[in-house]
N, C-alpha and C positions, 0 to 999 in steps of 0.2 A: 346470575351475570347481566351487568347492565348492556343495553342495547347501544353499541356506539356506531349505527348507519349512519346519523345525522351530525356527528360531532366533525368539525371542519380538521382536514388534513393538517399535520405539522407544516411550519414553515418550510420554503425552498430553500436547500444552501444558496449562499450569498454569491450566486453567478451573475457576472455583467450582463448576460444574455440568459433569460429563463428557458428551461426546456421547450415549455409551449412556444414563445417566440420563435426560438430556434427551429422547432418542427415547421411553423408556419411559413418562416423565410424560406426553409427548403423545399417546401411544397410550391411555392410561388416561382423559385427560380426554374428557368427553362432551358438554361445554360448545361452544355455538355459536362458530365461529371467530371471533376479532377483526376489526373491519375497521380496515387499519392504511393510514395514510399516510406514504408514504418520499418524502421532499424530498431531491433530490440535483441534481447537476451531469451529466448523462449525455452524455458526447462520443466517439462512438467512434474520431473521430480523433486521440484523444490514448490514453495507456496502456491497453491492453487489460484491464489487471487492475482498473482501476478499473469497467469495464463488467462483468466477471466477476462482481464483488463486488455491484454492483446487480442483476443478471440474477437473483442467487441467491435474492432473498428472493420473488420472485413464482414462481420454478421449485420451490423447496424447503419454503417454508413452508405449514405447516396452515392459516395464517389467510389473510384476504382482503385481498391487498396490493394498493395501488394508487401507482403511480409517479409524480410530479410533477418534471419535470425544469426548473427556472428558476433563476436568480440574481437579486439583488436583493430587490424585495418580492415574494417567492416565494408569501405567502399572499393576495395581492391577488384579489379574487372567488372564493375558495376557502371554501366552508362547512366550516370544522373540525369543527363540532359533527356533522356528519354520520358521523365517525369514533369509533374507539374509542380508538386511539392515533396518536400522531405521530412519525415518526422522522427526526431530521436525519442525513443521511449524511456521511460524512465528506470526501466531494467538495465540500461546502459548508463555511463556516467561521462558527459561530454568532457569534464574538466580531467579525467584519469586517462594517461594514455594507454591503459592496461586494456580498456573498454572501447575508446576510439581514440586511435593511433595518430600520428603526425600525418601521414600520407592522406587519410580520410578527412581528418580537420580542415588541411587544404582544400580537398576536392570539394567540401561542404561550402567551404568560403567562396569558392569560385562558381558556385551552382547558383544559376540567375532565377530560380523559381522560389516559391514561398518556403519558407523554412520554420519550423516549429520545434519545440523541446517540451517534453512531458518531464516535471521533476518533482521528487520526494526527498525526504530527510534533507530538507533545504537549510538546516542548521549547519551541514558541513561543506567543506571546499567551497565556501560562500565567494571569496575572491577571484578563486581559481576558477569557478564557473561562470561568473560575470565577465572575466576575460575571454574565457572561450565563447561565450555567447557573442561579445563584440567582433572577435577574432573572426568568426564564421559566421556574422552577419544574419544572425538569428531574428526573424520578425516576432515571434510569438512564443510566450511561454506559459504553458499551461500549470500554475502553482497551486499549492495547497493554502498558501495564505490568503487571506483577507484581503481587500483593497488598500487600506493604509499600511498594514505590514507589507504588502507587495511594493508599496512605494518605497519603504524605508530599504528596501532589500535591493529593488532594481530599478529604481526610480532615477539613477545617474546613468543608466545602460542607454545609449542614444538609439532611438527608433525603435525601441523595443514595447511592446505591448503585453499585457498581462491578461491572462482569464483565469478566475478561480475555478478550482474543481474539489470534489472529494479525495480521499486516498483510494476509495473504493466505493463499489456500488453493491447493491442485493444481486446475486448470483441467481439468476432464475432457474438453474438447475435444482437449488437447495429448497426451493419453495414447493416442489413436487415432492419431496420424500414425506411419506405420510408421518405424522408425529406418534411417538412412541408414547404409550400411556405412562403418566407419571409414576403408578405405583410398579411399573414393571422396570423402571431404571434403576440402574445399579449403584449409583453414585448421586447423593444429594447434592454437593456442590464441587465443581471440578476447575481446574485452571492450569495454564502451561504459560508460564513467564520465561524471562529472559534477562540475565545480567547485564547490564550497560556500564559502560566506563562512568567514571565519576563525574566527569567533565558535563554529562548529559544534565546533571542538576536534580533538583527534586521531582522533576517529571520523571526523569529516567529510574530514580529509585523507588517511585510509588509502583512500578511495575513488578516490584519483587516485594515490597513491604506489604501489599495488599495480601499477597499469597501467604507470607509468614505468618502475618498477624492473625488472617482468618482461620490459618491451620492450627494455630496453636490454641486460638479461643472456640473451636468447632467442638473440641473434646466435652468442655463444659457443658454445651447445648445438646450432645448427643447428635451432632451432624456428620454423616459421614462424607469424607473429602478425597478426591484424587487431585492433590495439588504437588505443583514441582516446577523447578525454573533452572533444570540443569540443561545444557545444549543436547545432552544424551536423552532427555526426556521428550524432547520435541516431536511433535506428530504431523504428519503431512498426508495429503491425499486422503484415501479411503480410512487412513486410521483415525485421522482428525475428525471426520465426518461422525464416525462410528462413537467416537469419545463423546462429541459433543450430544449426540440423540440418547446416550445413555447418562447423562447428567440431568437432573432435575434443573439445575441453574449453574451458571458459570460467573468468575468473576471477571471484571472490564475496570480498565482505567481509560483517561483520554491518550491519544498516542501523541507523539512529539516529543520534543527536549526543551528544557529551560533555558539553555544557554544557546546563542547564536556565533559560531567559531568563525569569525570572518577571515581570519588568514592562517588558521590552522595551528596558531602557537597555543591556544588553550590546550588541546588534545594531545599535541606532542610533547608540552611540559608536564602534563598530568599524568598520562599515560609513560613517560619515560621516568619520572620520579618514583612514581608507584612501583614499577617493576623493579628499579635499582634498589629500593630500600627493604622490598618484601625480603621475607627470611622464612622460607618453607621449613616444615617441621613434620615429621609422622603423626606428634601428637598435638592436635590442632591447638591445645591449650598455650603450647611453647611457640606456635608459628607466630609471625609478626606481618601485619599488612596494615598498610597505612590507612587510618579511617578517613571518611567521607569529608568530615568536617575539617582535617588538617588539608587535605587536597583541595577543599574549597576555600579556604582561608588564604592559602598561599597562592594559586593560580586562578580562580574565578570569582573572588568574592565582588560583589556587587554587579555581577555581569547576568544574574539570572533575571527571566520574564521582562527583559528590555523588548524582546519581538514576541508576541504571542502566537505560537504555532500549534497548540492544543487542537485536537479534532476527533472525530469518531473514527474508529479503526475498522479495518474491513472485518477483522473476526467478529466484530461487534453484529454486523450486517449479518455474517454466517450462522451465528447463532440464532439470531431473530427467525431468520428463513428457516431454520430447522426446527423452530418451536421450544426453544429451551429459554427460562427466565435468565435474565441478564441483573445479578448484582453488582452495582458499580460505585466507584467514589463520584460525589456530585460534581458535574461540570455542566458546560454548555454542550457538548457533542455534536457541533455544529449546527445546532437548532434541530435535530433530528428527532432526540427522545426527550420525554418530559419523566420527572420522577415521580413514582407512585402509579403512572399510567403506564409507562412502557419498560421502566426497569425500576429495581428496588435500590433506593440510596442508601449506601452504608458511609457513616461519617469517617472522615479521613483517620481519627482517634481510635475507631471502632466503638465509640461509645454507646451505638445505638445496637449493638450485636444481638440484645435480647429482642429488641423488635424485629431485627431481619430473621431471626429463627422463628417467631411467631408466624410470620409468613410464609416459612417454607414447610411448617407445620399443617398450613390450612392450604389442602388442594385445592379449593375452588378459588381462592384469592391468588394462588400460583397460576392456575388456568385462566383466571380473567387478564391479569397482567401480561401473559405470553400472547394470548389472544387479541388485545388490543395492539401489542408491539405487531405481531403477525398482519393484522388487517391495514393498519394505518400506516406501517413504514415498509414492509416486506412486499406488501401488493401495491404500495404506493408507487406509481410509475414515475414520480421525481426521483426515486432514489434509484432506478433502474440504470442499466448500461446504455441502453437506448437513448434516454435522456442526455446522458454526459455525450454520447456520439452527436447527438441533435446540435449540442452546442458547440462541440468540435466543427462539424460541418459548416456550420454558420462562420465561425472565426478564421479557418482556413479558408474559406471561400473569401472572406473579406481580406486575407493576407495577399490572395492570388489575384484580385482585381487588377486591372491594368499592365497585367503580364503578358507576354506572347504565350499562347497555349502550345503544347507539343502535338506533333501530329500522331494521330492513333495508327499504329503498328503492330497488326497480329504477329508478325514475323518477329520483330523485336520482343514481344510480350512471351511468346513461346520460347525464344533464347533464355530469357530472363528466368522462366520458370524451370527450364531444364537444367540450367547451370547451378540455380538457388532454389532447390525444391524445399518446400514447406507444408508439412500437415498439421493441421490443429488437431489438439484433442477436445472434443466437444465439451465433455464434462471431467476436467481434470482433477475434479473432488472424487473420483471413483479409481484415480490411479493408485496401483498396489506401489508401496515404497520399496526402493530397492532392497534386495537382500545384502547381508554382510559380505559376501565373495564379491558383488559387484559394487558395492562401495569401497572396497579396499582397491579394485580394479581402478575405477576412476580417480581415487586418490595417488595411485602410483602414476597414473597417466597426466594428471596434473604435475605432480612430483618431477616427471621428467620433460615436462614442456612438450608433450606429444599431443595436445588437443586437436591440432590443425589436422596432423596427418590421420588421427582417429576419425575426425569428422569425414574427411573426404573417403576414407575407408568405407565408411557407414553409408556413406551416397551411393557407392556401387551396386 
């Protein structure tokens, strides 16, 4: 195996403020830490990467962060005037009243402190999001878009500043799991995809295509696979970690979508038309579903790739941290990964499948690529949540400059903690997924609209 100690680290993400500069700025600052309210939807039973992201604020920020996990009228009974800044996490959608209700938007608009929003899946609700950002007087958006793309989307919003961040970072918990020997892993190549609506474009289709084509071709090369893309096959928490660790390699594509739906019309028209003309039948050959090409030509022809949102997925970081090989379609991956050094590139037509299979049959080569990725990416401080929070601390501090600071009140803080208790799960990747009975109970509570009473009952 080649010695990689002297190799330069991969380039940093395209931050306006680098993590190193942000940390230096934070150390130089002698000002009292800001008192920050982070509003989010903290659900450890869902994707662990969301909890990793939320946990990072309290764990790494130099500021005093309080976490408020609610949906709907999130600011009811909350005294926003006791905070210097309010941050809306991407697990809430400011543009959707079911996540942030009208009263809470008005409360946020009236708030005089610094206001920031983290946004992902930015190709949806674009105009509605822009309207909500302006109506609430948001100062700063943490976006997954690069500077040029962010200007296309947010440039017309008055007084709004943007800061690029990644969709996720390396979960430090996962870097501590010992690697499973390649020979002891049950599956050569694994993958869990998801079917996305047609209007997500080619980028959405790739997330299923890579699994279908690889599963089809793997038999010819004697490659064992565990590949699925149904919602029932989704894995979370401990099950997901176990799955990755038992695969020699996992498939990956860049995250994002090819189409930006500014007014929601593309999604509404495409999904409505597809549902109306669908003809289900117990015999698949007799069923009718509109083809992707039909929907594209009717509703979003020429709309793809106008704004580039392709980026590295948090699940890639998870696999690298757990020391599993990445087989991926070629792409930029936010400048983090290099082909043949950190991952095995698979042509989008799968024309180099024989070459990929040859690598999989060479354990020394597999181990070399995994080791490169682990040492140069998983252990690289630039891709840690601490680096993201260093950037956040700098930018939220800039947004708060010149504004009156709230008076420190231990009594007010104690009241907030009592009224809105929050308990973070240190390692959400070790959460056991809920059993069938609990899943049915949760579904019933949602259908009956009893989420609020259920949460209040659990707090007692």
